[in-house]
N, C-alpha and C positions, 0 to 999 in steps of 0.2 A: 825688159822688152818694151819697145815703143808702142804707142797707141796705134800707129799705122801698120805695125807688123802683126798679122793675124796669128793667133796661137796655133801651133801645129796640131793636126788632128790626131786623136789617140784611138786606136782600134779597140772596140769592145770585144774582149776575148771570149771565144766559145769553148766551153769545156765538155761538149758532147762529141762522142766518137762513135760513128755508126759501124755496126758489124758488117764486114765485107761479105758475109754469107747470107744474112737475112735482112740487114738494114736496121735492126733494132739497136738501141743504145748499149754500148759496152760499158762495163764498170771495172774499176780496179779491184783485183782480188787481193785482200790483205795477206801479208806474209809471203807474197810471190812477186815475180817480175812480169805479171801477165794482166791483160784486160780480158774479162770474161763476158759472154753474152748469156743472160738469164733465159732468153727466149729459145735459142737453139743449141746452147752449150759450146759454141765456137770460142776459141781462145786466140789471143794475139800477144806475142811476146814484145815487151818494150825494148826496142833497140837501144843498146848501150846502158840499160838499167843495171845498177849494181852499187856496191859500197864505194862510191867515189870519194866520200869523205869531204871534209871542209876545205881541203887544199884547192879544190876547183870552184869554191864559192867565193865570189868577189865581195870584199867589204866596200861600203860606200862612204864617202867623206861627209861627216856630219855638218861641218860648216857650209859646204856647198848646198846640202839639202835644205838647211834652215834658210839660206838665202834664195831658195827656189831656183838653183842653178844646176840641178841634176840633168843629165841628158834625157831627152824624151824617151829614149829606149828603156829607161828605168821606170817609166810611168805607164799606167794602164787605166782603163775604165771597165768596171764591171757593173752589171745591173743588180741592184740590191733593194731591199725593202727595210724600212726602220719599224721595228715593233713599237706600237703605241704604249705598251705596258712596261717593257724592260729596256727599250731603246737599242736593242741589238740590231746590228746591220748585217743581214744575212743575204748571201748571194743565191739567186734562183736561176734555173734554166729559163731560156727565152720563151718556152712554151708553157710556163707555169704562171698563172695569174691570180691564184688564191691558194693559201696554205696556212699552216699552223706554225707559230713561232716555236722552234725546237728548244728554246731556252726557258719558256714559261708557259707553253701550251695555249697561248692567246691566238685566236683566229686573226689573220691579217690578210690584207689584199695588197698584192705587190704593185709598186709603182713602175713606171716605164723610164724613170730617170737613170742616169749613169753616175757612178761614184768614182771620181778620179783619185787615184792614190799611188803610192810607191809600190812597185811590183814586189812580190815575195822573191827572195833570192834563194831560199832553201826551205826544205820541209823534212819532217820525219814521217814516212808513210805508215799507214795503219799496219799493225803486225798480226792482228787476229780479227775474226769476223764478229758479226752481231750476236750470234748464238753464244760465243765464249764471253762476250761482254755482258750479256744478260745473265749468264751463270755467275759471273763475278759479282754482279749487282745483287742477285738473289741470295748468294752466300753471305754478302754483307748485311742485307736486310734480315736474314735469318739470325744473325748474331745480335740484332737489336731487340732484346726481349721486351722493352717497354714501348716499342712501336705498335700502333693499332693493328690488329689482325686484318682489319678491312683494307688498310693501305697496303700491307704486304701482299694480300691476295690480289688486289687491284693492280699493283705494279707487276706482279708475276704474270698476270693474264692480260696485261695491257698491250698497247701497240708496240711495234718494234722500236728498238732504240735507234737513234740517228747518229751517224758518223759526221762529226763537225771538225773542220780544221780551224783551230783557234789561233788568232794572230798574236805574235810576240815581237818585241824588239830585242836584239842583242847588241851590246856596246863593247867596244875595245877602247882602251885609253892608256896612255903612258903618264904616270904621275910621279912628281917629286915634291916632297913635303919637308919644310923646315919647321921645327917645333921648339918650344920652351916649356919647361916644367920643373918638377922636383922628384928626386929619388928618395924614397923613405927606407931607412934601415932600422929594423926592429932590434931593440936591446932591452935588457931588464935591469931594474934597480931593486935592491933589497931595503925594505923599510921596516921599522919596528912600530907596531900598532898595538893598542889595547883591545883585548878580546876576552870577555867573561872575567874582567878584573885582572888579567894577566898580560904581560908583555910578550907578544909573539912577532916573529919575523914573517914578512910577506913579500913575495916577488911581484913587482909591478911592471907591466909592459909599457915601454916608451918607444917613440919613433923619432929618429934623427933625420931631419930633412936637409938635403943639399941641392943646390940649383943644377939643372941639367938642360943642355941644349944639344941639338943634333939634327940630322937629316935622315929621312927614309925614302925609299923609292920602290914602286911596285907597278908592274904592267898588269892591267886587268884584261882578261880575255873572256868574251862572251858573257857579260853580265846580263842576265835574262830579266826582261820586264814584260809583264802582261800588257797587251795593247787593246784589251777588251774591257768593257764595263758591264757585260751581260751576266756574268757569273760572279758570285762573291769571291773576292780574292783569297779568302781563307780556304776555299775549296781548291782553287787552282794551285795555290802554294803547296797544299797538302798532296797534290798529285806528283810533285817532284820526288826524286830527281828525274831529269830528262837527259838522255844520252846524246848531248849535242855533237859529240864527235862523230855520230852516225848520220848527221844531216846530209841529205842529198840535194844536189842542185834542183831548183824548182822546175817541175814539168807539169803542165796541165793534165796530163794523163793520170797522174796520181789522184786528181780530184774527181775523176769520172765516177759517178755513182755516189759522191759525197757532196756535202755543202761546205762552203768556206765563209767564215765571218769576216767582214771588213773591219779594219782597226778603227776604234773610236777614241783611243788615247793617242794624241798627236805626238810627233817625234820629239819635240822639245820637252813636253810633259813627261814622256818616257825617259828622257835623259836625266831630268831632274830626279826621278825616282832612282835611276841607276847611280847618280852621283851621291845620293844619300847612302846607298849601299856601300859605295867606295869609301865615303868618309868614315863609316863605321869600321871598315877593315883597316883603313889607315890609322885610326885611333888605336886599334888593337896592336898594329905594328909599332906605333910610337911607344905604347906602354912596354912592349917587349924590349924596345931599344933603350928605354930609360933604365930598365932593370930594377934591381933591389927587391925589397919585400913589399913596398907600397909605391904607387905612382900617382902623381898629380900632373895633369896637363893644363897649362895656362893658355897656350895658343898653338894653333897649327895653321900654317900658310901653305896651301897646296897649289901647285901649278899643274894644270892638265893639258897635255899635248896629244896631237895625232889621234883625235877621236874619230872612230869609224863605227859603222853600224850595219846591221842587216835586218830586213823584215823577213821573219820566218813563220811557218805554219806548223803547229803541233797537233797531233790527232787525239780527239776526245770522243768517246761514245757517250751520248747524252740521252737521258730519259726525263721528260717533264710531264707530270701528272697533276690533274686537278681532282682532288678528293674532298668531298663535302665542302666545296667552295674555296679550298686552300690549295695553292700550287706547291708541289714538292718536286725537287730536282735531284737527280743522281748523275754523277759524272764518273767515267772510268778512263784512266790513262790508256790510250790506244796502243801503247807499247809494253807496259808492265802489268796492266790489269789492276793497278791500285784504284780503290773506290773511295769516293767522298760524296756527301750529299746532306740533305735536310735530315735532321734527327727528330722526327715527331714523337710525341709521348702519349701513351694511353693513360688517361686519368684512372680508369678502372684497374689496369694492371698495377699502377703505382699504389693505389689504395689497398689492393690485395697484398702487395708486397709489404706495405707498412703494417697491415693487420697481422700478417704472418710473422713479421719481425717482432711485434709486440707479444704475440703468443709464445714464440720461442723464448724471448727474454723473460716472460712471466714464468714459463715452465722451469727455466734455469734458476730463477730466483726462488721458486717454490721448492725445488730440489735442494737448494742450499739451506733453506730454512729447515727442512725436514731433517737433514743430516746433522744440524746443530741441536 
């Protein structure tokens, strides 16, 4: 774009939907196709909502996006704030000027700037409400015997969990790989060795290596990459699997009553992570193609073509608590109820468990000594 040509304006999208009965804000009701009003109970059905599937979600060209040549219709601006503690970029409604970061419970003041980014193409709507998410979290906490009782009580009685749409990239790519390596075939030789002054026969395993070259091809569909740095990746990875076949085309109505995090992992960095995943799968394919009992890979030359991507939003219920100066976070998959989070430990409980173990071990030892 030339310096003389002004950049096209991008609309700041509003995710507020007023109730046609009382004017209060409607919110999406998880597990339904409706918007609900908490003030008067009015409901509004989402026209055309349903299991459309991925067939109606358009993939975008990766090379065009990297070259900043996506159509302006694929871009948007949203008002976000960046948390000074965990660097999360969270979208806020236009009438909100101060809030608490849902990822780490740090008080933040929203700015008035706009974040320009690639529009989401699809999302998985929340499938259950906050009360069910809290029950799943409490059940998980109850199974952590070494967690401090104070934290368990504080979390159970604490503020409501927040529904957050977390950003992800998905990548498709067609790959063809030429490789060189070796196939190992296991065989055995019998040798005579001295053992305790006697000649004995012993089978010795050997491997016969032969050169191997070939080609493998694989089409990768929806390689999923987290586009956020706000939550530890080990938590979000543990929330998988996600049923990406149930993705719905993006509609702002699904965000009503929820927050959406802006992506902080840029597209190229996301593809680098996706490519590392692809390389691991290709190496596994190469070993299978080499065959034999053992495999050695000397070189893999992969050509990647027709790379496409989507920006998608996945639902997470999130609780962030500060307990005795330390932040603890719990995340719940908004579709399956799978829970992950910080695993705090109570020194008192651990000490009691160790003492109890020593007492039991001592009692067992004493019982054995008596019987002898």
